[in-house]
All heavy atoms as a GROMACS GRO file, in nm:
protein
  418
    1MET      N    1   0.707   1.070   2.609
    1MET     CA    2   0.613   0.978   2.550
    1MET      C    3   0.536   1.053   2.442
    1MET      O    4   0.490   1.164   2.464
    1MET     CB    5   0.519   0.923   2.657
    1MET     CG    6   0.419   0.824   2.601
    1MET     SD    7   0.303   0.767   2.724
    1MET     CE    8   0.394   0.630   2.789
    2ALA      N    9   0.521   0.993   2.326
    2ALA     CA   10   0.450   1.058   2.215
    2ALA      C   11   0.300   1.051   2.236
    2ALA      O   12   0.247   0.952   2.287
    2ALA     CB   13   0.488   0.989   2.085
    3ASP      N   14   0.231   1.156   2.196
    3ASP     CA   15   0.086   1.158   2.204
    3ASP      C   16   0.028   1.085   2.085
    3ASP      O   17   0.079   1.094   1.974
    3ASP     CB   18   0.032   1.302   2.204
    3ASP     CG   19   0.071   1.377   2.330
    3ASP    OD1   20   0.087   1.312   2.435
    3ASP    OD2   21   0.084   1.500   2.324
    4LYS      N   22  -0.082   1.013   2.110
    4LYS     CA   23  -0.150   0.946   2.000
    4LYS      C   24  -0.241   1.046   1.932
    4LYS      O   25  -0.311   1.123   1.997
    4LYS     CB   26  -0.235   0.829   2.052
    4LYS     CG   27  -0.152   0.714   2.100
    4LYS     CD   28  -0.238   0.596   2.136
    4LYS     CE   29  -0.154   0.480   2.180
    4LYS     NZ   30  -0.237   0.364   2.213
    5LYS      N   31  -0.240   1.046   1.800
    5LYS     CA   32  -0.326   1.135   1.724
    5LYS      C   33  -0.463   1.070   1.706
    5LYS      O   34  -0.471   0.950   1.679
    5LYS     CB   35  -0.266   1.165   1.587
    5LYS     CG   36  -0.137   1.242   1.594
    5LYS     CD   37  -0.084   1.268   1.456
    5LYS     CE   38   0.048   1.341   1.462
    5LYS     NZ   39   0.102   1.366   1.329
    6PRO      N   40  -0.572   1.147   1.719
    6PRO     CA   41  -0.703   1.089   1.695
    6PRO      C   42  -0.723   1.060   1.547
    6PRO      O   43  -0.658   1.120   1.461
    6PRO     CB   44  -0.800   1.197   1.743
    6PRO     CG   45  -0.722   1.323   1.738
    6PRO     CD   46  -0.578   1.285   1.759
    7ASP      N   47  -0.811   0.966   1.516
    7ASP     CA   48  -0.840   0.937   1.376
    7ASP      C   49  -0.924   1.049   1.317
    7ASP      O   50  -0.972   1.135   1.389
    7ASP     CB   51  -0.906   0.800   1.360
    7ASP     CG   52  -1.047   0.794   1.417
    7ASP    OD1   53  -1.102   0.899   1.454
    7ASP    OD2   54  -1.103   0.684   1.423
    8PRO      N   55  -0.944   1.053   1.186
    8PRO     CA   56  -1.017   1.162   1.122
    8PRO      C   57  -1.158   1.181   1.175
    8PRO      O   58  -1.212   1.291   1.169
    8PRO     CB   59  -1.020   1.121   0.974
    8PRO     CG   60  -0.906   1.029   0.958
    8PRO     CD   61  -0.889   0.959   1.089
    9ALA      N   62  -1.221   1.078   1.227
    9ALA     CA   63  -1.357   1.091   1.279
    9ALA      C   64  -1.358   1.156   1.417
    9ALA      O   65  -1.462   1.180   1.474
    9ALA     CB   66  -1.424   0.954   1.285
   10GLY      N   67  -1.241   1.182   1.473
   10GLY     CA   68  -1.233   1.246   1.603
   10GLY      C   69  -1.228   1.149   1.719
   10GLY      O   70  -1.225   1.189   1.834
   11GLN      N   71  -1.227   1.019   1.692
   11GLN     CA   72  -1.219   0.920   1.797
   11GLN      C   73  -1.078   0.862   1.800
   11GLN      O   74  -1.018   0.841   1.696
   11GLN     CB   75  -1.318   0.806   1.772
   11GLN     CG   76  -1.462   0.850   1.774
   11GLN     CD   77  -1.554   0.733   1.741
   11GLN    OE1   78  -1.514   0.637   1.676
   11GLN    NE2   79  -1.677   0.744   1.784
   12ALA      N   80  -1.029   0.837   1.919
   12ALA     CA   81  -0.898   0.774   1.930
   12ALA      C   82  -0.911   0.628   1.890
   12ALA      O   83  -1.009   0.562   1.921
   12ALA     CB   84  -0.848   0.784   2.074
   13ALA      N   85  -0.813   0.577   1.818
   13ALA     CA   86  -0.815   0.437   1.777
   13ALA      C   87  -0.796   0.348   1.899
   13ALA      O   88  -0.715   0.379   1.986
   13ALA     CB   89  -0.705   0.412   1.676
   14PRO      N   90  -0.872   0.239   1.908
   14PRO     CA   91  -0.855   0.151   2.025
   14PRO      C   92  -0.719   0.083   2.020
   14PRO      O   93  -0.661   0.067   1.913
   14PRO     CB   94  -0.968   0.049   2.009
   14PRO     CG   95  -1.003   0.051   1.865
   14PRO     CD   96  -0.973   0.190   1.817
   15ALA      N   97  -0.670   0.042   2.135
   15ALA     CA   98  -0.540  -0.024   2.144
   15ALA      C   99  -0.550  -0.170   2.101
   15ALA      O  100  -0.452  -0.240   2.098
   15ALA     CB  101  -0.488  -0.015   2.286
   16TYR      N  102  -0.671  -0.215   2.070
   16TYR     CA  103  -0.692  -0.353   2.032
   16TYR      C  104  -0.801  -0.363   1.926
   16TYR      O  105  -0.877  -0.269   1.904
   16TYR     CB  106  -0.730  -0.439   2.154
   16TYR     CG  107  -0.845  -0.382   2.232
   16TYR    CD1  108  -0.976  -0.411   2.196
   16TYR    CD2  109  -0.824  -0.298   2.339
   16TYR    CE1  110  -1.083  -0.359   2.264
   16TYR    CE2  111  -0.930  -0.244   2.409
   16TYR     CZ  112  -1.060  -0.276   2.373
   16TYR     OH  113  -1.165  -0.222   2.441
   17ALA      N  114  -0.807  -0.477   1.862
   17ALA     CA  115  -0.912  -0.508   1.765
   17ALA      C  116  -0.984  -0.633   1.818
   17ALA      O  117  -0.936  -0.700   1.909
   17ALA     CB  118  -0.852  -0.535   1.629
   18LEU      N  119  -1.097  -0.664   1.759
   18LEU     CA  120  -1.169  -0.785   1.795
   18LEU      C  121  -1.161  -0.882   1.678
   18LEU      O  122  -1.171  -0.842   1.562
   18LEU     CB  123  -1.316  -0.754   1.824
   18LEU     CG  124  -1.345  -0.656   1.936
   18LEU    CD1  125  -1.496  -0.635   1.949
   18LEU    CD2  126  -1.286  -0.702   2.067
   19VAL      N  127  -1.144  -1.009   1.710
   19VAL     CA  128  -1.148  -1.113   1.609
   19VAL      C  129  -1.261  -1.208   1.647
   19VAL      O  130  -1.270  -1.253   1.762
   19VAL     CB  131  -1.014  -1.190   1.600
   19VAL    CG1  132  -1.024  -1.306   1.503
   19VAL    CG2  133  -0.902  -1.095   1.559
   20VAL      N  134  -1.346  -1.238   1.550
   20VAL     CA  135  -1.462  -1.323   1.574
   20VAL      C  136  -1.417  -1.468   1.588
   20VAL      O  137  -1.348  -1.520   1.502
   20VAL     CB  138  -1.565  -1.309   1.459
   20VAL    CG1  139  -1.682  -1.402   1.480
   20VAL    CG2  140  -1.610  -1.164   1.445
   21ARG      N  141  -1.457  -1.531   1.698
   21ARG     CA  142  -1.423  -1.672   1.718
   21ARG      C  143  -1.545  -1.761   1.700
   21ARG      O  144  -1.532  -1.880   1.677
   21ARG     CB  145  -1.360  -1.696   1.856
   21ARG     CG  146  -1.450  -1.670   1.972
   21ARG     CD  147  -1.376  -1.695   2.104
   21ARG     NE  148  -1.466  -1.687   2.215
   21ARG     CZ  149  -1.528  -1.792   2.269
   21ARG    NH1  150  -1.504  -1.911   2.222
   21ARG    NH2  151  -1.611  -1.777   2.369
   22GLN      N  152  -1.664  -1.701   1.710
   22GLN     CA  153  -1.788  -1.774   1.686
   22GLN      C  154  -1.880  -1.682   1.606
   22GLN      O  155  -1.904  -1.568   1.649
   22GLN     CB  156  -1.852  -1.814   1.818
   22GLN     CG  157  -1.975  -1.899   1.804
   22GLN     CD  158  -2.028  -1.944   1.939
   22GLN    OE1  159  -1.989  -1.891   2.042
   22GLN    NE2  160  -2.116  -2.041   1.937
   23PRO      N  161  -1.930  -1.725   1.490
   23PRO     CA  162  -2.011  -1.637   1.405
   23PRO      C  163  -2.133  -1.580   1.476
   23PRO      O  164  -2.195  -1.647   1.558
   23PRO     CB  165  -2.054  -1.729   1.291
   23PRO     CG  166  -1.956  -1.840   1.290
   23PRO     CD  167  -1.915  -1.858   1.432
   24PHE      N  168  -2.165  -1.455   1.445
   24PHE     CA  169  -2.286  -1.389   1.494
   24PHE      C  170  -2.319  -1.276   1.398
   24PHE      O  171  -2.231  -1.222   1.332
   24PHE     CB  172  -2.269  -1.336   1.637
   24PHE     CG  173  -2.168  -1.225   1.650
   24PHE    CD1  174  -2.209  -1.092   1.647
   24PHE    CD2  175  -2.034  -1.252   1.667
   24PHE    CE1  176  -2.117  -0.990   1.660
   24PHE    CE2  177  -1.941  -1.150   1.680
   24PHE     CZ  178  -1.982  -1.018   1.677
   25GLY      N  179  -2.447  -1.244   1.387
   25GLY     CA  180  -2.489  -1.136   1.298
   25GLY      C  181  -2.432  -1.156   1.158
   25GLY      O  182  -2.442  -1.264   1.100
   26ASP      N  183  -2.370  -1.052   1.104
   26ASP     CA  184  -2.310  -1.058   0.971
   26ASP      C  185  -2.162  -1.097   0.976
   26ASP      O  186  -2.094  -1.095   0.874
   26ASP     CB  187  -2.322  -0.922   0.900
   26ASP     CG  188  -2.466  -0.888   0.866
   26ASP    OD1  189  -2.546  -0.982   0.846
   26ASP    OD2  190  -2.498  -0.770   0.857
   27TYR      N  191  -2.112  -1.130   1.093
   27TYR     CA  192  -1.970  -1.162   1.110
   27TYR      C  193  -1.946  -1.312   1.102
   27TYR      O  194  -2.023  -1.392   1.154
   27TYR     CB  195  -1.918  -1.109   1.243
   27TYR     CG  196  -1.926  -0.960   1.255
   27TYR    CD1  197  -2.021  -0.899   1.336
   27TYR    CD2  198  -1.839  -0.877   1.185
   27TYR    CE1  199  -2.029  -0.762   1.346
   27TYR    CE2  200  -1.847  -0.740   1.195
   27TYR     CZ  201  -1.942  -0.684   1.275
   27TYR     OH  202  -1.949  -0.547   1.285
   28GLN      N  203  -1.836  -1.348   1.037
   28GLN     CA  204  -1.795  -1.488   1.026
   28GLN      C  205  -1.668  -1.510   1.106
   28GLN      O  206  -1.594  -1.416   1.135
   28GLN     CB  207  -1.770  -1.524   0.879
   28GLN     CG  208  -1.892  -1.511   0.791
   28GLN     CD  209  -2.006  -1.601   0.836
   28GLN    OE1  210  -1.984  -1.718   0.867
   28GLN    NE2  211  -2.126  -1.546   0.842
   29ARG      N  212  -1.640  -1.634   1.140
   29ARG     CA  213  -1.520  -1.668   1.216
   29ARG      C  214  -1.396  -1.611   1.145
   29ARG      O  215  -1.379  -1.627   1.024
   29ARG     CB  216  -1.507  -1.819   1.228
   29ARG     CG  217  -1.390  -1.860   1.312
   29ARG     CD  218  -1.383  -2.009   1.323
   29ARG     NE  219  -1.262  -2.041   1.398
   29ARG     CZ  220  -1.253  -2.140   1.484
   29ARG    NH1  221  -1.355  -2.218   1.504
   29ARG    NH2  222  -1.140  -2.160   1.547
   30GLY      N  223  -1.311  -1.543   1.221
   30GLY     CA  224  -1.188  -1.488   1.167
   30GLY      C  225  -1.198  -1.342   1.125
   30GLY      O  226  -1.096  -1.278   1.100
   31ASP      N  227  -1.319  -1.287   1.116
   31ASP     CA  228  -1.334  -1.146   1.081
   31ASP      C  229  -1.269  -1.058   1.187
   31ASP      O  230  -1.277  -1.087   1.307
   31ASP     CB  231  -1.482  -1.106   1.070
   31ASP     CG  232  -1.550  -1.160   0.944
   31ASP    OD1  233  -1.480  -1.214   0.857
   31ASP    OD2  234  -1.674  -1.147   0.936
   32LYS      N  235  -1.202  -0.952   1.142
   32LYS     CA  236  -1.136  -0.859   1.233
   32LYS      C  237  -1.218  -0.731   1.238
   32LYS      O  238  -1.249  -0.672   1.134
   32LYS     CB  239  -0.994  -0.829   1.185
   32LYS     CG  240  -0.910  -0.753   1.283
   32LYS     CD  241  -0.766  -0.746   1.235
   32LYS     CE  242  -0.677  -0.683   1.340
   32LYS     NZ  243  -0.538  -0.679   1.295
   33ILE      N  244  -1.253  -0.686   1.358
   33ILE     CA  245  -1.336  -0.568   1.376
   33ILE      C  246  -1.249  -0.460   1.440
   33ILE      O  247  -1.199  -0.478   1.551
   33ILE     CB  248  -1.458  -0.600   1.465
   33ILE    CG1  249  -1.536  -0.717   1.404
   33ILE    CG2  250  -1.546  -0.476   1.482
   33ILE    CD1  251  -1.636  -0.779   1.497
   34THR      N  252  -1.232  -0.347   1.370
   34THR     CA  253  -1.146  -0.240   1.420
   34THR      C  254  -1.219  -0.108   1.441
   34THR      O  255  -1.164  -0.018   1.504
   34THR     CB  256  -1.028  -0.217   1.323
   34THR    OG1  257  -1.081  -0.185   1.195
   34THR    CG2  258  -0.940  -0.340   1.313
   35ASP      N  259  -1.340  -0.094   1.390
   35ASP     CA  260  -1.415   0.030   1.405
   35ASP      C  261  -1.444   0.054   1.553
   35ASP      O  262  -1.504  -0.032   1.619
   35ASP     CB  263  -1.547   0.021   1.327
   35ASP     CG  264  -1.629   0.147   1.343
   35ASP    OD1  265  -1.601   0.245   1.272
   35ASP    OD2  266  -1.721   0.146   1.429
   36PRO      N  267  -1.399   0.168   1.609
   36PRO     CA  268  -1.413   0.192   1.753
   36PRO      C  269  -1.557   0.183   1.804
   36PRO      O  270  -1.580   0.128   1.912
   36PRO     CB  271  -1.359   0.334   1.772
   36PRO     CG  272  -1.272   0.357   1.654
   36PRO     CD  273  -1.328   0.277   1.543
   37GLN      N  274  -1.653   0.231   1.727
   37GLN     CA  275  -1.792   0.226   1.772
   37GLN      C  276  -1.845   0.083   1.771
   37GLN      O  277  -1.913   0.041   1.864
   37GLN     CB  278  -1.881   0.316   1.685
   37GLN     CG  279  -2.024   0.325   1.735
   37GLN     CD  280  -2.033   0.380   1.876
   37GLN    OE1  281  -1.975   0.484   1.906
   37GLN    NE2  282  -2.103   0.311   1.963
   38LYS      N  283  -1.811   0.007   1.669
   38LYS     CA  284  -1.856  -0.133   1.662
   38LYS      C  285  -1.791  -0.215   1.773
   38LYS      O  286  -1.856  -0.299   1.834
   38LYS     CB  287  -1.823  -0.193   1.526
   38LYS     CG  288  -1.910  -0.139   1.415
   38LYS     CD  289  -1.876  -0.202   1.283
   38LYS     CE  290  -1.962  -0.141   1.172
   38LYS     NZ  291  -1.928  -0.196   1.040
   39VAL      N  292  -1.663  -0.189   1.800
   39VAL     CA  293  -1.593  -0.259   1.908
   39VAL      C  294  -1.664  -0.232   2.041
   39VAL      O  295  -1.695  -0.325   2.116
   39VAL     CB  296  -1.445  -0.216   1.916
   39VAL    CG1  297  -1.380  -0.266   2.045
   39VAL    CG2  298  -1.368  -0.267   1.795
   40ALA      N  299  -1.695  -0.107   2.068
   40ALA     CA  300  -1.762  -0.070   2.193
   40ALA      C  301  -1.900  -0.135   2.202
   40ALA      O  302  -1.939  -0.186   2.308
   40ALA     CB  303  -1.773   0.081   2.205
   41ASP      N  304  -1.975  -0.133   2.092
   41ASP     CA  305  -2.109  -0.191   2.091
   41ASP      C  306  -2.105  -0.342   2.118
   41ASP      O  307  -2.185  -0.394   2.194
   41ASP     CB  308  -2.179  -0.166   1.957
   41ASP     CG  309  -2.215  -0.020   1.936
   41ASP    OD1  310  -2.213   0.059   2.035
   41ASP    OD2  311  -2.246   0.017   1.821
   42ILE      N  312  -2.011  -0.410   2.054
   42ILE     CA  313  -2.000  -0.555   2.072
   42ILE      C  314  -1.959  -0.589   2.215
   42ILE      O  315  -2.017  -0.678   2.277
   42ILE     CB  316  -1.902  -0.615   1.970
   42ILE    CG1  317  -1.962  -0.605   1.830
   42ILE    CG2  318  -1.868  -0.760   2.006
   42ILE    CD1  319  -1.866  -0.635   1.718
   43LEU      N  320  -1.862  -0.517   2.268
   43LEU     CA  321  -1.817  -0.546   2.405
   43LEU      C  322  -1.923  -0.515   2.510
   43LEU      O  323  -1.923  -0.572   2.618
   43LEU     CB  324  -1.688  -0.470   2.435
   43LEU     CG  325  -1.566  -0.516   2.355
   43LEU    CD1  326  -1.445  -0.431   2.390
   43LEU    CD2  327  -1.537  -0.664   2.377
   44ALA      N  328  -2.016  -0.426   2.478
   44ALA     CA  329  -2.122  -0.390   2.572
   44ALA      C  330  -2.246  -0.477   2.554
   44ALA      O  331  -2.338  -0.469   2.635
   44ALA     CB  332  -2.160  -0.244   2.552
   45GLY      N  333  -2.246  -0.562   2.452
   45GLY     CA  334  -2.366  -0.640   2.422
   45GLY      C  335  -2.351  -0.788   2.451
   45GLY      O  336  -2.252  -0.834   2.508
   46GLU      N  337  -2.450  -0.862   2.404
   46GLU     CA  338  -2.455  -1.006   2.430
   46GLU      C  339  -2.356  -1.087   2.347
   46GLU      O  340  -2.335  -1.205   2.374
   46GLU     CB  341  -2.596  -1.058   2.405
   46GLU     CG  342  -2.644  -1.040   2.262
   46GLU     CD  343  -2.790  -1.077   2.243
   46GLU    OE1  344  -2.869  -1.059   2.336
   46GLU    OE2  345  -2.822  -1.123   2.134
   47ASN      N  346  -2.294  -1.026   2.246
   47ASN     CA  347  -2.200  -1.099   2.160
   47ASN      C  348  -2.055  -1.088   2.207
   47ASN      O  349  -1.964  -1.133   2.136
   47ASN     CB  350  -2.212  -1.051   2.016
   47ASN     CG  351  -2.346  -1.089   1.956
   47ASN    OD1  352  -2.390  -1.203   1.971
   47ASN    ND2  353  -2.413  -0.996   1.893
   48GLU      N  354  -2.034  -1.033   2.323
   48GLU     CA  355  -1.898  -1.015   2.375
   48GLU      C  356  -1.824  -1.150   2.384
   48GLU      O  357  -1.704  -1.155   2.359
   48GLU     CB  358  -1.903  -0.951   2.514
   48GLU     CG  359  -1.768  -0.935   2.577
   48GLU     CD  360  -1.776  -0.876   2.718
   48GLU    OE1  361  -1.883  -0.882   2.780
   48GLU    OE2  362  -1.673  -0.825   2.762
   49SER      N  363  -1.895  -1.255   2.414
   49SER     CA  364  -1.830  -1.386   2.429
   49SER      C  365  -1.794  -1.450   2.295
   49SER      O  366  -1.728  -1.552   2.292
   49SER     CB  367  -1.920  -1.481   2.507
   49SER     OG  368  -2.041  -1.503   2.436
   50HIS      N  369  -1.836  -1.388   2.184
   50HIS     CA  370  -1.809  -1.443   2.051
   50HIS      C  371  -1.682  -1.386   1.988
   50HIS      O  372  -1.649  -1.422   1.875
   50HIS     CB  373  -1.926  -1.417   1.958
   50HIS     CG  374  -2.052  -1.485   2.003
   50HIS    ND1  375  -2.165  -1.488   1.926
   50HIS    CD2  376  -2.085  -1.551   2.116
   50HIS    CE1  377  -2.260  -1.554   1.989
   50HIS    NE2  378  -2.213  -1.592   2.105
   51VAL      N  379  -1.613  -1.298   2.060
   51VAL     CA  380  -1.493  -1.235   2.006
   51VAL      C  381  -1.379  -1.243   2.105
   51VAL      O  382  -1.400  -1.268   2.223
   51VAL     CB  383  -1.519  -1.085   1.971
   51VAL    CG1  384  -1.624  -1.071   1.863
   51VAL    CG2  385  -1.560  -1.006   2.094
   52VAL      N  386  -1.257  -1.222   2.054
   52VAL     CA  387  -1.138  -1.212   2.140
   52VAL      C  388  -1.067  -1.083   2.105
   52VAL      O  389  -1.069  -1.038   1.991
   52VAL     CB  390  -1.043  -1.332   2.125
   52VAL    CG1  391  -1.106  -1.459   2.178
   52VAL    CG2  392  -1.001  -1.351   1.981
   53LYS      N  393  -1.005  -1.022   2.204
   53LYS     CA  394  -0.927  -0.901   2.181
   53LYS      C  395  -0.788  -0.938   2.132
   53LYS      O  396  -0.727  -1.032   2.183
   53LYS     CB  397  -0.912  -0.820   2.311
   53LYS     CG  398  -1.039  -0.760   2.360
   53LYS     CD  399  -1.014  -0.682   2.489
   53LYS     CE  400  -1.139  -0.625   2.547
   53LYS     NZ  401  -1.113  -0.556   2.673
   54THR      N  402  -0.739  -0.863   2.032
   54THR     CA  403  -0.605  -0.884   1.981
   54THR      C  404  -0.538  -0.747   1.967
   54THR      O  405  -0.606  -0.645   1.964
   54THR     CB  406  -0.604  -0.954   1.845
   54THR    OG1  407  -0.672  -0.871   1.750
   54THR    CG2  408  -0.670  -1.089   1.851
   55ALA      N  409  -0.408  -0.746   1.955
   55ALA     CA  410  -0.336  -0.621   1.934
   55ALA      C  411  -0.380  -0.559   1.802
   55ALA      O  412  -0.399  -0.630   1.703
   55ALA     CB  413  -0.186  -0.645   1.932
   56ALA      N  414  -0.396  -0.429   1.802
   56ALA     CA  415  -0.442  -0.360   1.680
   56ALA      C  416  -0.334  -0.352   1.576
   56ALA      O  417  -0.221  -0.368   1.595
   56ALA     CB  418  -0.489  -0.219   1.715
   0.00000   0.00000   0.00000
């Protein structure tokens, strides 16, 4: 099995991205969120129900 290489920032890329299904903050419906820190923050916060996980 091949090892995944970390991204240049030193964080491993998540296996999924988030797509906004209900607007919140600065995000509009259909926006794709791939930044690992933003993904983690959203999933840990009150806006988790406004997004869906999709394959990265």
